[in-house]
C-alpha positions in Angstrom: -7.4 -21.0 -8.0 -8.5 -17.5 -7.4 -8.0 -15.9 -3.5 -7.3 -12.7 -3.3 -5.6 -10.6 -0.1 -6.3 -6.9 0.3 -4.4 -4.8 2.9 -5.0 -1.4 3.5 -3.0 1.1 6.4 -1.3 4.5 6.3 2.4 4.8 5.5 4.6 2.7 7.4 1.8 0.6 9.4 4.0 -2.6 8.3 0.6 -3.8 5.4 3.5 -4.3 2.9 5.8 -6.6 5.4 2.6 -8.1 6.3 2.0 -8.5 2.6 5.4 -9.9 1.4 5.1 -12.1 4.3 2.2 -13.4 3.6 3.1 -14.0 -0.4 6.0 -15.4 0.7 4.2 -18.4 2.7 1.2 -19.2 0.2 3.0 -18.8 -2.5 1.0 -15.8 -3.6 2.1 -12.9 -6.2 2.4 -9.6 -4.5 1.8 -6.2 -5.9 2.6 -3.1 -4.0 0.3 -0.7 -5.1 1.7 1.8 -3.5 4.7 2.0 -6.5 2.3 2.5 -8.9 1.4 6.1 -7.4 5.1 6.2 -6.3 6.5 5.8 -10.5 3.7 8.2 -11.5 4.6 10.6 -8.7 8.2 9.9 -10.2 7.3 11.1 -14.0 4.9 14.0 -12.6 8.0 15.2 -11.1 10.3 14.6 -14.2 7.8 16.9 -16.1 5.0 14.4 -17.5 1.6 15.2 -16.4 0.2 12.7 -13.9 -3.1 11.6 -15.9 -0.7 11.1 -18.6 2.0 9.1 -16.5 -0.9 6.6 -15.1 -2.3 6.0 -18.2 1.1 5.1 -20.2 2.9 3.3 -17.0 5.1 0.3 -17.7 6.5 -2.3 -15.2 9.8 -0.7 -16.4 8.7 2.6 -14.4 7.4 0.4 -11.2 11.4 -0.9 -11.2 13.0 2.4 -11.1 15.4 2.5 -7.9 14.5 6.0 -6.8 11.1 5.7 -5.8 11.5 5.6 -2.1 12.9 9.0 -1.6 10.8 11.8 0.5 10.1 14.0 -2.8 8.4 10.7 -4.3 6.7 9.9 -1.2 5.1 13.3 -1.3 4.1 13.1 -5.2 2.9 10.1 -4.7 0.4 11.2 -2.3 -0.5 14.1 -4.4 -1.2 12.3 -7.7 -3.2 9.5 -5.6 -6.1 12.6 -4.9 -6.4 12.6 -8.6 -9.5 11.0 -10.1 -8.2 10.5 -13.1 -5.2 8.8 -11.8 -6.7 6.3 -9.7 -9.3 5.5 -12.6 -6.1 5.0 -14.7 -4.9 1.9 -12.2 -8.0 0.2 -11.3 -8.1 -2.2 -14.2 -4.0 -2.6 -13.9 -4.8 -3.8 -10.2 -8.0 -5.6 -10.6 -6.2 -7.7 -13.3 -3.7 -8.6 -10.7 -5.8 -9.4 -8.0 -7.6 -12.1 -10.5 -4.8 -13.9 -11.4 -4.6 -17.7 -10.7 -2.9 -19.0 -7.8 -3.8 -16.3 -5.2 -2.8 -12.8 -5.1 -2.3 -10.0 -2.2 -2.2 -6.8 -3.0 -1.6 -3.7 -0.3 -2.6 0.3 -0.5 -5.0 2.6 0.7 -8.0 1.3 -1.3 -7.8 -2.5 -2.0 -10.5 -3.8 0.2 -13.1 -0.6 -0.2 -12.8 0.3 -4.3 -10.3 -2.1 -6.0 -10.9 -5.7 -4.5 -14.4 -5.0 -2.7 -14.9 -8.9 -2.8 -11.5 -10.3 -2.0 -11.5 -13.4 0.6 -9.3 -11.7 3.1 -9.4 -7.8 3.9 -6.8 -6.5 6.8 -6.7 -2.8 7.9 -3.3 -2.3 9.5 -2.4 0.6 11.4 -0.4 2.2 13.9 0.2 5.8 15.7 1.5 8.2 14.0 4.6 8.7 16.6 5.5 4.6 15.7 5.1 5.1 11.5 7.2 8.5 11.4 10.3 6.5 13.8 10.1 3.7 11.5 9.7 5.6 8.5 12.8 7.8 9.6 14.9 4.6 10.5 14.3 3.7 6.7 15.2 6.7 5.0 18.5 7.3 7.1 19.5 3.7 7.1 19.2 4.6 2.8 21.2 7.9 3.6 19.2 10.4 3.8 19.7 13.0 6.0 15.8 14.0 7.5 15.0 14.9 11.0 12.5 12.7 13.1 10.9 15.4 13.8 10.2 16.7 9.7 9.2 12.6 8.7 6.5 12.9 11.4 5.0 16.4 9.9 4.8 14.0 6.5 3.0 11.5 8.1 0.7 13.5 9.0 0.2 15.3 5.9 -0.4 12.3 3.9 -2.6 10.9 6.2 -4.9 14.0 6.1 -5.0 14.1 2.5 -5.5 10.2 1.5 -8.4 10.2 4.6 -9.7 13.3 3.5 -9.7 13.0 -0.8 -13.0 12.8 -2.1 -11.9 9.5 -4.1 -11.6 6.8 -3.1 -10.4 8.3 0.9 -8.0 6.1 3.3 -10.6 4.0 5.5 -11.1 0.6 6.9 -13.8 -1.6 4.6 -16.8 -2.4 6.8 -15.5 -6.5 7.0 -12.0 -5.7 7.5 -10.0 -6.9 10.0 -8.2 -4.2 12.1 -4.5 -4.7 13.0 -3.0 -2.3 15.2 0.7 -3.1 14.4 2.2 0.1 17.1 2.9 -3.1 20.2 3.6 -5.7 17.8 6.6 -7.3 16.2 6.9 -8.4 12.3 6.6 -12.2 13.4 3.5 -11.3 15.7 1.7 -9.6 13.2 2.5 -12.2 10.5 1.4 -15.0 12.2 -2.0 -13.7 13.2 -3.1 -12.1 9.3 -1.7 -16.0 8.4 -3.9 -17.8 10.4 -6.9 -15.2 9.2 -5.5 -16.6 5.4 -5.4 -19.8 6.2 -8.3 -20.2 7.9 -10.0 -18.6 4.4 -8.3 -20.7 2.4 -10.1 -24.0 4.6 -13.2 -22.8 4.2 -13.0 -22.9 0.2 -11.8 -26.5 -0.1 
């Protein structure tokens, strides 16, 4: 059975946590599409033109352990604004979404561009301050020395780039269910999302 869940939202809103939880709950495959752009951004920082990096991306590039640094995070947002990069990665994402057994994809244009016919669409958000605090904890726990103010500035800059880019800007799909996780626990957010998925799965039986 093919069943696709599309989850979009800005950085550190909780979409990845929800996506991983749904995949585990329902036995779906999961793709963090942000890793594709992080891998392209990493290769760009290493000297490869981003269009070439995207066209030649391999699974080993996505598995690199150095994709979650602030430097790569900024680079991924830059390459995501390049139409040629996005076009090169569309096919990979759509193939993944169409696999048997169900798939959950999270990113910034899944419900609007990659999987407009997804069975469930979520748009996960939170206030910039909450998202910056979450990302700051994540980075400092990983050993990075960075101020919360700098992380907030980066979050705001990424939001602006992602929402204002000409190609596939970050925005909710017209039929997406809106999730504000600012005051939600992980368990609360996951249970609400899982309830939506169960409803759609039961409707298809």
